C-alpha positions in Angstrom: -14.6 4.6 0.0 -12.4 2.7 -2.4 -13.5 -0.7 -3.5 -10.9 -2.9 -5.0 -11.2 -5.8 -7.3 -9.8 -9.3 -6.6 -9.4 -12.6 -8.4 -10.3 -15.8 -6.7 -7.8 -18.7 -7.2 -7.5 -22.2 -5.9 -4.5 -24.2 -5.1 -4.9 -27.4 -7.2 -3.9 -30.7 -5.6 -3.7 -32.4 -9.0 -1.0 -30.3 -10.6 0.2 -28.3 -7.6 -0.4 -24.9 -9.3 -2.9 -22.1 -8.6 -5.7 -21.6 -11.1 -8.2 -18.7 -11.5 -11.7 -19.8 -10.5 -13.2 -17.5 -13.1 -14.6 -15.2 -10.5 -13.7 -11.6 -9.8 -15.0 -9.9 -6.7 -15.0 -6.4 -5.3 -14.3 -5.8 -1.6 -14.0 -2.6 0.4 -10.8 -2.6 2.5 -9.7 -6.0 1.1 -6.3 -7.5 1.5 -3.2 -5.9 0.0 -1.7 -9.3 -0.8 -2.8 -12.8 -1.7 -4.5 -14.4 1.3 -6.5 -17.6 1.8 -10.3 -17.4 2.2 -10.0 -18.9 5.6 -7.4 -16.3 6.8 -9.5 -13.4 5.3 -12.7 -14.5 7.0 -11.0 -14.9 10.3 -10.8 -11.1 10.5 -13.7 -10.0 8.3 -17.1 -11.0 7.1 -17.2 -12.3 3.6 -20.2 -12.0 1.3 -22.4 -15.1 1.0 -21.7 -15.3 -2.7 -18.0 -15.9 -1.9 -18.7 -18.4 0.9 -20.8 -20.4 -1.6 -17.7 -21.1 -3.6 -16.5 -23.6 -1.1 -17.7 -27.0 -2.4 -17.9 -25.7 -6.0 -16.3 -27.9 -8.7 -13.5 -26.1 -10.6 -11.5 -27.3 -13.7 -7.8 -28.0 -13.5 -6.6 -26.8 -16.9 -3.5 -29.0 -16.6 -5.2 -32.3 -15.9 -8.7 -31.6 -17.5 -10.3 -32.9 -14.3 -12.9 -31.1 -12.1 -11.9 -30.7 -8.5 -14.2 -29.8 -5.7 -12.9 -26.9 -3.6 -13.7 -28.2 -0.2 -10.9 -26.5 1.8 -11.1 -22.7 2.3 -7.3 -22.7 3.0 -6.8 -23.7 -0.7 -9.0 -20.8 -2.1 -7.2 -17.5 -2.3 -8.2 -13.8 -2.7 -5.6 -12.0 -4.8 -5.6 -8.3 -5.7 -5.8 -7.4 -9.3 -3.1 -5.1 -10.6 -3.0 -1.6 -9.1 -4.1 -0.2 -12.5 -6.5 2.7 -11.8 -9.2 1.1 -13.9 -9.3 -1.9 -11.5 -10.3 0.4 -8.6 -13.8 1.9 -8.2 -14.3 5.0 -6.1 -17.6 5.7 -4.3 -18.3 9.4 -4.4 
């Protein structure tokens, strides 16, 4: 089974840009493209550690303010590059 790595991003209401949350995750059979956390969990079970990110304060590097990520539609799972070192194979 191939396990792929993903970045978690949030869509900032302050500066209207997406920022990395500083969390990388590994998912088996994860999405091929960027998808919101809400859309992903509508079709799959997400690990509790990812679900706990909702409500976590994150820093907007543009404004310097901390914003609480309350809305799962504003948190995104984004695949890392297709570089082979970003994929782990279970043997």
